[in-house]
PyMOL Python script that loads the backbone (N, CA, C, O; Angstrom):
from pymol import cmd

cmd.read_pdbstr("""\
ATOM      1  N   MET A   1     109.835 166.632  49.764  1.00  0.00           N
ATOM      2  CA  MET A   1     109.874 167.137  48.419  1.00  0.00           C
ATOM      3  C   MET A   1     111.235 167.781  48.187  1.00  0.00           C
ATOM      4  O   MET A   1     111.755 168.479  49.058  1.00  0.00           O
ATOM      5  N   SER A   2     111.792 167.552  47.047  1.00  0.00           N
ATOM      6  CA  SER A   2     113.069 168.183  46.716  1.00  0.00           C
ATOM      7  C   SER A   2     112.805 169.557  46.119  1.00  0.00           C
ATOM      8  O   SER A   2     111.889 169.737  45.317  1.00  0.00           O
ATOM      9  N   ARG A   3     113.615 170.515  46.518  1.00  0.00           N
ATOM     10  CA  ARG A   3     113.458 171.878  46.016  1.00  0.00           C
ATOM     11  C   ARG A   3     114.811 172.414  45.581  1.00  0.00           C
ATOM     12  O   ARG A   3     115.818 172.237  46.267  1.00  0.00           O
ATOM     13  N   VAL A   4     114.815 173.061  44.449  1.00  0.00           N
ATOM     14  CA  VAL A   4     116.020 173.699  43.935  1.00  0.00           C
ATOM     15  C   VAL A   4     115.648 175.154  43.653  1.00  0.00           C
ATOM     16  O   VAL A   4     114.682 175.403  42.932  1.00  0.00           O
ATOM     17  N   PRO A   5     116.389 176.119  44.200  1.00  0.00           N
ATOM     18  CA  PRO A   5     116.056 177.524  43.954  1.00  0.00           C
ATOM     19  C   PRO A   5     116.109 177.858  42.467  1.00  0.00           C
ATOM     20  O   PRO A   5     117.059 177.498  41.772  1.00  0.00           O
ATOM     21  N   PHE A   6     115.101 178.534  41.999  1.00  0.00           N
ATOM     22  CA  PHE A   6     115.031 178.938  40.598  1.00  0.00           C
ATOM     23  C   PHE A   6     115.903 180.163  40.348  1.00  0.00           C
ATOM     24  O   PHE A   6     116.464 180.323  39.264  1.00  0.00           O
ATOM     25  N   SER A   7     116.013 181.020  41.351  1.00  0.00           N
ATOM     26  CA  SER A   7     116.843 182.218  41.231  1.00  0.00           C
ATOM     27  C   SER A   7     117.390 182.588  42.606  1.00  0.00           C
ATOM     28  O   SER A   7     116.838 182.150  43.616  1.00  0.00           O
ATOM     29  N   PRO A   8     118.454 183.378  42.672  1.00  0.00           N
ATOM     30  CA  PRO A   8     118.992 183.797  43.966  1.00  0.00           C
ATOM     31  C   PRO A   8     117.966 184.565  44.805  1.00  0.00           C
ATOM     32  O   PRO A   8     117.951 184.446  46.030  1.00  0.00           O
ATOM     33  N   THR A   9     117.116 185.344  44.152  1.00  0.00           N
ATOM     34  CA  THR A   9     116.091 186.095  44.878  1.00  0.00           C
ATOM     35  C   THR A   9     115.117 185.148  45.568  1.00  0.00           C
ATOM     36  O   THR A   9     114.742 185.368  46.720  1.00  0.00           O
ATOM     37  N   MET A  10     114.714 184.107  44.875  1.00  0.00           N
ATOM     38  CA  MET A  10     113.806 183.130  45.474  1.00  0.00           C
ATOM     39  C   MET A  10     114.502 182.389  46.607  1.00  0.00           C
ATOM     40  O   MET A  10     113.877 182.077  47.620  1.00  0.00           O
ATOM     41  N   ALA A  11     115.776 182.109  46.444  1.00  0.00           N
ATOM     42  CA  ALA A  11     116.518 181.394  47.482  1.00  0.00           C
ATOM     43  C   ALA A  11     116.640 182.239  48.738  1.00  0.00           C
ATOM     44  O   ALA A  11     116.451 181.729  49.842  1.00  0.00           O
ATOM     45  N   SER A  12     116.953 183.519  48.592  1.00  0.00           N
ATOM     46  CA  SER A  12     117.118 184.373  49.774  1.00  0.00           C
ATOM     47  C   SER A  12     115.784 184.663  50.455  1.00  0.00           C
ATOM     48  O   SER A  12     115.740 184.837  51.673  1.00  0.00           O
ATOM     49  N   ALA A  13     114.700 184.715  49.689  1.00  0.00           N
ATOM     50  CA  ALA A  13     113.379 184.954  50.267  1.00  0.00           C
ATOM     51  C   ALA A  13     112.757 183.670  50.798  1.00  0.00           C
ATOM     52  O   ALA A  13     111.785 183.716  51.551  1.00  0.00           O
ATOM     53  N   ASP A  14     113.313 182.522  50.410  1.00  0.00           N
ATOM     54  CA  ASP A  14     112.793 181.204  50.779  1.00  0.00           C
ATOM     55  C   ASP A  14     111.349 181.019  50.323  1.00  0.00           C
ATOM     56  O   ASP A  14     110.575 180.301  50.956  1.00  0.00           O
ATOM     57  N   ARG A  15     110.999 181.666  49.228  1.00  0.00           N
ATOM     58  CA  ARG A  15     109.671 181.511  48.638  1.00  0.00           C
ATOM     59  C   ARG A  15     109.677 182.093  47.236  1.00  0.00           C
ATOM     60  O   ARG A  15     110.628 182.769  46.842  1.00  0.00           O
ATOM     61  N   GLY A  16     108.633 181.836  46.496  1.00  0.00           N
ATOM     62  CA  GLY A  16     108.508 182.385  45.157  1.00  0.00           C
ATOM     63  C   GLY A  16     107.520 181.583  44.337  1.00  0.00           C
ATOM     64  O   GLY A  16     106.983 180.578  44.803  1.00  0.00           O
ATOM     65  N   HIS A  17     107.286 182.021  43.132  1.00  0.00           N
ATOM     66  CA  HIS A  17     106.340 181.366  42.231  1.00  0.00           C
ATOM     67  C   HIS A  17     106.993 181.182  40.868  1.00  0.00           C
ATOM     68  O   HIS A  17     107.745 182.041  40.407  1.00  0.00           O
ATOM     69  N   VAL A  18     106.704 180.072  40.241  1.00  0.00           N
ATOM     70  CA  VAL A  18     107.116 179.829  38.863  1.00  0.00           C
ATOM     71  C   VAL A  18     105.839 179.576  38.083  1.00  0.00           C
ATOM     72  O   VAL A  18     105.063 178.685  38.430  1.00  0.00           O
ATOM     73  N   VAL A  19     105.616 180.347  37.039  1.00  0.00           N
ATOM     74  CA  VAL A  19     104.418 180.208  36.221  1.00  0.00           C
ATOM     75  C   VAL A  19     104.823 179.591  34.888  1.00  0.00           C
ATOM     76  O   VAL A  19     105.685 180.119  34.185  1.00  0.00           O
ATOM     77  N   ASN A  20     104.200 178.478  34.549  1.00  0.00           N
ATOM     78  CA  ASN A  20     104.472 177.807  33.283  1.00  0.00           C
ATOM     79  C   ASN A  20     103.299 178.050  32.346  1.00  0.00           C
ATOM     80  O   ASN A  20     102.141 177.875  32.727  1.00  0.00           O
ATOM     81  N   THR A  21     103.600 178.446  31.138  1.00  0.00           N
ATOM     82  CA  THR A  21     102.556 178.621  30.134  1.00  0.00           C
ATOM     83  C   THR A  21     102.734 177.554  29.068  1.00  0.00           C
ATOM     84  O   THR A  21     103.839 177.062  28.841  1.00  0.00           O
ATOM     85  N   GLY A  22     101.658 177.212  28.434  1.00  0.00           N
ATOM     86  CA  GLY A  22     101.739 176.177  27.413  1.00  0.00           C
ATOM     87  C   GLY A  22     100.618 176.324  26.403  1.00  0.00           C
ATOM     88  O   GLY A  22      99.877 177.307  26.408  1.00  0.00           O
ATOM     89  N   SER A  23     100.512 175.360  25.565  1.00  0.00           N
ATOM     90  CA  SER A  23      99.545 175.363  24.487  1.00  0.00           C
ATOM     91  C   SER A  23      98.311 174.555  24.876  1.00  0.00           C
ATOM     92  O   SER A  23      98.398 173.628  25.681  1.00  0.00           O
ATOM     93  N   THR A  24      97.166 174.908  24.304  1.00  0.00           N
ATOM     94  CA  THR A  24      95.961 174.107  24.528  1.00  0.00           C
ATOM     95  C   THR A  24      96.105 172.727  23.904  1.00  0.00           C
ATOM     96  O   THR A  24      95.310 171.830  24.183  1.00  0.00           O
ATOM     97  N   SER A  25      97.107 172.558  23.071  1.00  0.00           N
ATOM     98  CA  SER A  25      97.329 171.258  22.443  1.00  0.00           C
ATOM     99  C   SER A  25      97.716 170.187  23.452  1.00  0.00           C
ATOM    100  O   SER A  25      97.683 168.998  23.135  1.00  0.00           O
ATOM    101  N   GLY A  26      98.080 170.592  24.662  1.00  0.00           N
ATOM    102  CA  GLY A  26      98.339 169.612  25.706  1.00  0.00           C
ATOM    103  C   GLY A  26      97.069 168.995  26.237  1.00  0.00           C
ATOM    104  O   GLY A  26      97.103 167.949  26.884  1.00  0.00           O
ATOM    105  N   HIS A  27      95.933 169.645  25.964  1.00  0.00           N
ATOM    106  CA  HIS A  27      94.633 169.161  26.420  1.00  0.00           C
ATOM    107  C   HIS A  27      93.806 168.569  25.290  1.00  0.00           C
ATOM    108  O   HIS A  27      92.961 167.704  25.521  1.00  0.00           O
ATOM    109  N   LEU A  28      94.044 169.029  24.076  1.00  0.00           N
ATOM    110  CA  LEU A  28      93.248 168.620  22.921  1.00  0.00           C
ATOM    111  C   LEU A  28      94.144 167.997  21.858  1.00  0.00           C
ATOM    112  O   LEU A  28      95.324 168.332  21.752  1.00  0.00           O
ATOM    113  N   VAL A  29      93.583 167.105  21.089  1.00  0.00           N
ATOM    114  CA  VAL A  29      94.334 166.489  19.985  1.00  0.00           C
ATOM    115  C   VAL A  29      93.746 167.006  18.681  1.00  0.00           C
ATOM    116  O   VAL A  29      92.531 166.996  18.484  1.00  0.00           O
ATOM    117  N   TYR A  30      94.618 167.454  17.802  1.00  0.00           N
ATOM    118  CA  TYR A  30      94.196 167.983  16.519  1.00  0.00           C
ATOM    119  C   TYR A  30      94.561 167.004  15.407  1.00  0.00           C
ATOM    120  O   TYR A  30      95.513 166.236  15.550  1.00  0.00           O
ATOM    121  N   PRO A  31      93.813 167.023  14.299  1.00  0.00           N
ATOM    122  CA  PRO A  31      94.169 166.164  13.174  1.00  0.00           C
ATOM    123  C   PRO A  31      95.609 166.427  12.725  1.00  0.00           C
ATOM    124  O   PRO A  31      96.011 167.577  12.551  1.00  0.00           O
ATOM    125  N   ARG A  32      96.359 165.383  12.543  1.00  0.00           N
ATOM    126  CA  ARG A  32      97.768 165.418  12.135  1.00  0.00           C
ATOM    127  C   ARG A  32      98.659 166.149  13.136  1.00  0.00           C
ATOM    128  O   ARG A  32      99.757 166.585  12.790  1.00  0.00           O
ATOM    129  N   GLY A  33      98.192 166.283  14.371  1.00  0.00           N
ATOM    130  CA  GLY A  33      98.989 166.976  15.373  1.00  0.00           C
ATOM    131  C   GLY A  33      99.319 166.099  16.556  1.00  0.00           C
ATOM    132  O   GLY A  33      99.564 166.596  17.655  1.00  0.00           O
ATOM    133  N   ASN A  34      99.325 164.783  16.339  1.00  0.00           N
ATOM    134  CA  ASN A  34      99.520 163.867  17.468  1.00  0.00           C
ATOM    135  C   ASN A  34     100.884 164.013  18.137  1.00  0.00           C
ATOM    136  O   ASN A  34     100.961 163.936  19.363  1.00  0.00           O
ATOM    137  N   VAL A  35     101.943 164.216  17.397  1.00  0.00           N
ATOM    138  CA  VAL A  35     103.271 164.362  18.001  1.00  0.00           C
ATOM    139  C   VAL A  35     103.352 165.682  18.757  1.00  0.00           C
ATOM    140  O   VAL A  35     103.866 165.726  19.875  1.00  0.00           O
ATOM    141  N   TYR A  36     102.855 166.747  18.162  1.00  0.00           N
ATOM    142  CA  TYR A  36     102.867 168.056  18.822  1.00  0.00           C
ATOM    143  C   TYR A  36     102.048 168.005  20.113  1.00  0.00           C
ATOM    144  O   TYR A  36     102.496 168.489  21.152  1.00  0.00           O
ATOM    145  N   SER A  37     100.855 167.424  20.050  1.00  0.00           N
ATOM    146  CA  SER A  37     100.006 167.320  21.237  1.00  0.00           C
ATOM    147  C   SER A  37     100.665 166.477  22.320  1.00  0.00           C
ATOM    148  O   SER A  37     100.551 166.795  23.504  1.00  0.00           O
ATOM    149  N   THR A  38     101.344 165.423  21.938  1.00  0.00           N
ATOM    150  CA  THR A  38     102.025 164.564  22.907  1.00  0.00           C
ATOM    151  C   THR A  38     103.132 165.317  23.624  1.00  0.00           C
ATOM    152  O   THR A  38     103.270 165.199  24.842  1.00  0.00           O
ATOM    153  N   THR A  39     103.919 166.087  22.892  1.00  0.00           N
ATOM    154  CA  THR A  39     105.003 166.832  23.537  1.00  0.00           C
ATOM    155  C   THR A  39     104.460 167.928  24.439  1.00  0.00           C
ATOM    156  O   THR A  39     105.040 168.193  25.491  1.00  0.00           O
ATOM    157  N   LYS A  40     103.366 168.571  24.058  1.00  0.00           N
ATOM    158  CA  LYS A  40     102.776 169.612  24.902  1.00  0.00           C
ATOM    159  C   LYS A  40     102.164 169.001  26.159  1.00  0.00           C
ATOM    160  O   LYS A  40     102.226 169.607  27.229  1.00  0.00           O
ATOM    161  N   PHE A  41     101.579 167.822  26.050  1.00  0.00           N
ATOM    162  CA  PHE A  41     101.041 167.129  27.221  1.00  0.00           C
ATOM    163  C   PHE A  41     102.168 166.781  28.184  1.00  0.00           C
ATOM    164  O   PHE A  41     102.028 166.960  29.394  1.00  0.00           O
ATOM    165  N   ALA A  42     103.271 166.292  27.661  1.00  0.00           N
ATOM    166  CA  ALA A  42     104.423 165.945  28.509  1.00  0.00           C
ATOM    167  C   ALA A  42     104.997 167.191  29.165  1.00  0.00           C
ATOM    168  O   ALA A  42     105.343 167.168  30.346  1.00  0.00           O
ATOM    169  N   GLN A  43     105.101 168.268  28.413  1.00  0.00           N
ATOM    170  CA  GLN A  43     105.620 169.526  28.958  1.00  0.00           C
ATOM    171  C   GLN A  43     104.720 170.035  30.078  1.00  0.00           C
ATOM    172  O   GLN A  43     105.211 170.479  31.116  1.00  0.00           O
ATOM    173  N   MET A  44     103.423 169.974  29.878  1.00  0.00           N
ATOM    174  CA  MET A  44     102.469 170.458  30.866  1.00  0.00           C
ATOM    175  C   MET A  44     102.553 169.638  32.156  1.00  0.00           C
ATOM    176  O   MET A  44     102.497 170.197  33.252  1.00  0.00           O
ATOM    177  N   ASN A  45     102.686 168.342  32.030  1.00  0.00           N
ATOM    178  CA  ASN A  45     102.688 167.475  33.204  1.00  0.00           C
ATOM    179  C   ASN A  45     104.052 167.338  33.871  1.00  0.00           C
ATOM    180  O   ASN A  45     104.152 166.760  34.953  1.00  0.00           O
ATOM    181  N   ALA A  46     105.086 167.852  33.253  1.00  0.00           N
ATOM    182  CA  ALA A  46     106.412 167.797  33.871  1.00  0.00           C
ATOM    183  C   ALA A  46     106.477 168.671  35.112  1.00  0.00           C
ATOM    184  O   ALA A  46     107.328 168.457  35.975  1.00  0.00           O
ATOM    185  N   TYR A  47     105.588 169.655  35.212  1.00  0.00           N
ATOM    186  CA  TYR A  47     105.621 170.590  36.325  1.00  0.00           C
ATOM    187  C   TYR A  47     104.521 170.350  37.343  1.00  0.00           C
ATOM    188  O   TYR A  47     104.376 171.131  38.284  1.00  0.00           O
ATOM    189  N   VAL A  48     103.746 169.294  37.178  1.00  0.00           N
ATOM    190  CA  VAL A  48     102.683 168.972  38.131  1.00  0.00           C
ATOM    191  C   VAL A  48     103.248 167.965  39.124  1.00  0.00           C
ATOM    192  O   VAL A  48     103.612 166.856  38.735  1.00  0.00           O
ATOM    193  N   PRO A  49     103.326 168.339  40.410  1.00  0.00           N
ATOM    194  CA  PRO A  49     103.891 167.395  41.383  1.00  0.00           C
ATOM    195  C   PRO A  49     102.946 166.225  41.636  1.00  0.00           C
ATOM    196  O   PRO A  49     101.730 166.378  41.523  1.00  0.00           O
ATOM    197  N   PRO A  50     103.485 165.075  41.973  1.00  0.00           N
ATOM    198  CA  PRO A  50     102.620 163.953  42.351  1.00  0.00           C
ATOM    199  C   PRO A  50     101.794 164.324  43.576  1.00  0.00           C
ATOM    200  O   PRO A  50     102.213 165.165  44.371  1.00  0.00           O
ATOM    201  N   LYS A  51     100.628 163.710  43.736  1.00  0.00           N
ATOM    202  CA  LYS A  51      99.749 164.028  44.863  1.00  0.00           C
ATOM    203  C   LYS A  51     100.430 163.817  46.202  1.00  0.00           C
ATOM    204  O   LYS A  51     100.089 164.490  47.175  1.00  0.00           O
ATOM    205  N   GLU A  52     101.387 162.896  46.277  1.00  0.00           N
ATOM    206  CA  GLU A  52     102.083 162.640  47.535  1.00  0.00           C
ATOM    207  C   GLU A  52     102.925 163.834  47.963  1.00  0.00           C
ATOM    208  O   GLU A  52     103.178 164.018  49.154  1.00  0.00           O
ATOM    209  N   GLU A  53     103.366 164.654  46.996  1.00  0.00           N
ATOM    210  CA  GLU A  53     104.216 165.792  47.312  1.00  0.00           C
ATOM    211  C   GLU A  53     103.423 167.066  47.541  1.00  0.00           C
ATOM    212  O   GLU A  53     103.963 168.026  48.091  1.00  0.00           O
ATOM    213  N   SER A  54     102.170 167.108  47.143  1.00  0.00           N
ATOM    214  CA  SER A  54     101.372 168.335  47.267  1.00  0.00           C
ATOM    215  C   SER A  54     100.965 168.577  48.694  1.00  0.00           C
ATOM    216  O   SER A  54     100.289 169.565  48.985  1.00  0.00           O
TER     217      SER A  54
END
""", "prot")
cmd.dss("prot")
cmd.show_as("cartoon", "prot")
cmd.util.cbc("prot")
cmd.orient("prot")
């Protein structure tokens, strides 16, 4: 797995956590909100590693 330090503190500690928050629109589709829901779904899944890397 490729890793890039998020901050110098995380790099020196060789550990850390990144918490991503998002909208429920990534899980649900609303009337006339298809583009918004699509972008939130993509944003949410951009930070989920593939099962091979977990």
